[in-house]
C-alpha positions in Angstrom: 13.6 3.4 23.6 15.7 2.3 20.7 17.0 -1.3 21.1 20.7 -1.7 20.6 22.7 -4.9 19.9 24.7 -6.3 22.7 28.4 -5.3 22.4 30.8 -7.1 24.6 34.5 -6.6 25.0 36.9 -9.6 25.1 40.6 -9.2 26.0 42.7 -11.2 23.6 45.7 -12.6 25.3 48.3 -14.6 23.5 50.0 -17.9 24.2 53.6 -17.4 25.5 55.3 -20.4 24.0 59.0 -21.0 23.9 60.7 -18.7 21.3 57.3 -17.0 20.8 57.2 -13.5 19.4 55.1 -10.4 20.0 55.2 -6.8 18.6 57.3 -4.2 20.2 55.3 -1.3 21.8 54.6 1.0 18.9 52.2 3.3 17.2 51.4 4.4 13.7 51.8 0.8 12.5 49.4 -0.7 9.9 47.1 -3.6 10.8 45.2 -5.5 8.1 42.6 -8.2 8.5 43.3 -11.5 6.6 40.4 -13.8 7.4 40.7 -14.7 11.1 44.3 -13.3 11.3 45.7 -9.8 11.7 48.9 -8.7 10.0 50.9 -5.9 11.7 53.6 -4.1 9.8 56.0 -1.3 10.8 55.3 1.3 13.4 57.2 3.8 15.5 58.7 2.7 18.8 59.1 4.5 22.2 62.3 6.1 21.1 60.9 7.4 17.8 62.6 4.8 15.6 60.7 3.4 12.6 60.2 -0.4 12.7 60.0 -3.0 10.0 58.4 -5.7 12.1 56.0 -8.1 10.3 53.8 -10.1 12.6 50.7 -12.2 12.3 48.1 -12.6 15.1 45.8 -15.6 14.9 42.5 -14.8 16.7 41.5 -18.5 16.8 44.5 -19.8 18.7 45.5 -16.5 20.3 49.1 -16.6 19.1 51.6 -14.3 17.4 53.9 -15.6 14.7 56.6 -14.0 12.7 56.1 -15.0 9.1 59.2 -15.0 7.0 59.3 -12.4 4.2 61.7 -12.2 1.3 62.4 -10.2 -1.9 64.1 -10.9 -5.2 65.9 -7.6 -4.9 66.8 -5.6 -1.8 65.1 -2.5 -3.0 61.8 -4.4 -3.2 61.5 -4.3 0.6 59.9 -1.2 2.0 62.1 -1.2 5.1 61.3 0.5 8.5 58.4 3.0 8.4 55.4 4.3 10.2 52.3 6.3 9.3 51.9 4.2 6.1 48.8 2.3 4.9 48.3 -1.4 4.1 45.2 -2.4 2.1 44.1 -5.9 1.1 43.7 -5.8 -2.6 43.3 -9.6 -3.3 42.3 -12.5 -1.1 43.3 -15.6 -3.0 46.2 -15.6 -2.4 46.4 -12.7 0.1 48.0 -9.6 -1.5 48.5 -6.2 0.3 49.3 -2.8 -1.1 51.6 -0.8 1.2 51.9 2.9 0.5 53.7 6.0 1.9 54.7 6.6 5.5 57.7 8.2 7.2 61.1 6.6 6.5 64.4 7.3 8.1 64.3 7.5 11.8 64.7 9.2 15.1 63.1 12.5 14.3 59.7 11.9 15.7 60.1 14.6 18.3 59.6 14.3 22.0 59.4 17.0 24.6 61.6 16.6 27.6 59.4 16.3 30.7 60.4 17.3 34.1 62.8 14.8 35.6 64.3 13.5 32.4 68.0 12.8 32.8 70.8 13.6 30.4 70.5 10.2 28.8 67.0 11.1 27.8 65.5 8.3 29.9 62.1 8.7 31.5 59.0 6.6 32.2 56.8 8.9 30.2 57.3 11.5 27.4 55.0 14.0 25.8 55.2 13.8 22.1 55.1 16.7 19.7 54.7 16.4 15.9 57.8 15.6 13.8 60.2 18.6 13.6 58.0 21.3 15.2 59.7 21.3 18.6 63.0 19.8 19.7 63.3 19.8 23.5 64.3 16.2 24.1 67.0 13.9 22.9 68.6 15.2 19.7 68.1 13.1 16.6 71.0 11.8 14.5 69.0 10.6 11.5 66.8 12.5 9.1 63.5 11.2 7.8 61.1 12.0 5.0 57.7 10.9 3.6 57.8 8.1 1.0 55.9 8.0 -2.3 56.6 4.4 -3.2 54.1 1.5 -3.7 54.9 -2.0 -2.5 53.1 -5.3 -2.6 53.2 -8.1 0.0 51.9 -11.4 -1.4 51.6 -14.8 0.1 53.1 -17.3 -2.3 53.3 -21.0 -1.3 53.4 -20.2 2.5 56.0 -17.5 2.0 55.4 -13.7 2.1 57.1 -12.0 -0.8 57.7 -8.2 -1.2 57.7 -6.5 -4.6 58.0 -3.0 -5.8 56.1 -2.4 -9.0 57.2 -0.1 -11.8 54.6 2.7 -11.6 53.8 4.4 -14.9 53.9 8.1 -15.4 56.1 10.9 -14.4 56.4 12.7 -11.0 53.5 15.1 -11.9 51.2 12.2 -12.5 51.5 10.6 -9.0 50.9 11.9 -5.5 53.7 13.5 -3.5 55.0 11.4 -0.6 52.9 11.5 2.6 52.2 9.9 5.9 49.2 9.4 8.2 46.8 9.5 5.2 43.9 7.2 4.6 43.6 4.4 2.0 40.6 2.3 0.9 39.8 -0.1 -1.8 37.2 1.8 -3.8 36.9 -0.3 -7.0 37.7 -3.6 -8.5 41.3 -2.7 -9.2 41.6 0.6 -7.4 42.9 1.9 -4.0 42.1 5.5 -3.2 44.2 7.6 -0.8 43.0 10.9 0.8 44.9 13.6 2.6 47.8 13.0 5.0 50.9 14.9 6.0 53.0 16.0 3.0 55.2 18.7 4.6 51.8 20.1 5.7 48.2 18.7 6.0 46.7 18.1 2.5 43.3 17.2 1.1 44.1 15.8 -2.4 42.7 12.5 -3.4 44.4 9.9 -5.7 43.4 6.5 -7.0 46.0 3.8 -7.9 45.1 1.1 -10.4 47.1 -1.9 -9.2 46.6 -3.7 -12.5 47.6 -0.9 -14.9 50.1 0.4 -12.2 49.0 4.0 -12.7 47.9 6.8 -10.4 45.2 9.3 -11.3 44.2 12.5 -9.5 40.5 12.1 -8.5 38.2 15.0 -9.5 35.2 15.4 -7.2 32.3 17.9 -6.9 30.8 19.5 -3.9 32.6 21.0 -0.9 35.8 19.0 -0.5 36.9 18.1 3.1 39.6 20.4 4.6 43.2 19.3 4.6 44.0 16.8 7.4 46.1 13.9 8.6 45.6 11.3 11.3 42.1 10.7 10.1 40.6 7.4 8.9 38.4 6.5 5.9 36.0 3.5 5.4 33.9 2.4 2.4 30.3 1.3 3.1 28.4 0.3 0.0 28.9 3.0 -2.6 30.0 5.6 -0.1 33.4 6.5 1.3 33.4 8.2 4.7 36.3 10.3 5.9 36.4 10.5 9.7 38.0 13.2 11.9 41.7 14.0 11.8 43.9 17.0 12.6 44.7 20.0 10.5 47.5 21.6 12.5 51.1 20.6 13.3 50.6 20.6 17.0 47.6 18.2 16.6 45.4 20.3 18.9 42.0 18.7 18.5 40.1 21.9 19.5 41.6 23.6 16.5 40.2 20.9 14.3 36.6 21.1 15.5 35.3 21.4 11.9 36.8 18.1 10.9 34.0 15.6 11.4 32.4 13.1 9.1 32.4 13.6 5.3 30.7 11.4 2.7 31.8 10.8 -0.9 29.4 9.2 -3.3 31.7 6.9 -5.3 29.2 6.7 -8.2 28.7 10.5 -8.7 32.0 11.5 -7.0 30.2 14.2 -5.0 30.9 15.2 -1.4 28.3 15.6 1.3 28.7 16.6 4.9 26.0 14.8 6.9 24.9 16.1 10.3 25.3 13.9 13.3 22.7 13.0 15.9 23.4 11.7 19.3 26.8 12.0 20.8 29.3 13.6 18.5 32.7 11.8 18.7 34.6 14.6 16.9 37.0 16.4 17.0 39.2 13.4 17.2 42.5 12.4 15.6 44.8 9.4 15.6 41.9 7.0 16.1 41.1 3.7 14.4 37.9 2.7 12.6 36.4 -0.4 11.0 33.3 -1.4 9.1 30.9 -3.4 11.3 28.1 -5.3 9.5 26.6 -3.8 6.4 25.8 -0.2 7.5 27.9 0.7 10.5 31.4 2.1 11.2 33.0 1.8 14.6 35.7 4.2 15.8 38.0 3.7 18.8 40.5 5.7 20.7 42.4 8.7 19.4 43.0 12.2 20.7 40.1 14.4 21.5 39.5 17.8 23.1 42.9 19.2 24.1 44.6 16.2 25.6 
């Protein structure tokens, strides 16, 4: 019998000190590891409103903090959003690249379950995707996908936002999107794949954050199908795209062909490895992380027809 390493769960509580902070209940936020800390940005709250919360969780002292952030100009701040990505591009000092997401607010649609009153109040709601169904509380604000790039840098104990001037015209950069994946795939490059851009897409773009330029990535082999709510991780010289959904209703059974896909970053060729053991797909809206040198762990998400 194959020996497996011991994996043990630990529930991380946090110290509730006077004037302490904690994230609001949310989803589709970004979380980025910075050493022993975790930086949370944005997200969508229970009422469907985009957030601009910026919080830091220290896994050593089990404490949340709200680091101050600033900009030289108001337009340098990305503002409330969800479904974006935040990738660590430099470590000394820490520098994150934030891209895409849904901006605006209030149009993340909710079905009205039985028993909901006229004020739209209920202990539980069943979510539908964006503007596909409108049975619950009417929205008063419009929202759209963003195409902007932002940087968040720690300068002398202060987090500073900046919005770089990206070279090239509209045709030389990706259209705005949300719920895509983003990975650092080279010394100065972050690669995004897929997402929701008025519909699920499967294009792939790389952003050089030194030259401030996008380029459309050309690959060979059978390209993965359009999707959103997937994840992607880089292990060695391979990028793995994991799961996702390809339909507006996010019905996992309809996305049964969206499993694991492998891109060789040296040859830029796609492969679609077969899985042995328990197949975790179809699955969407999950999280993933690289564990050790050769493993990827996934957690949660929506599977079957939940």
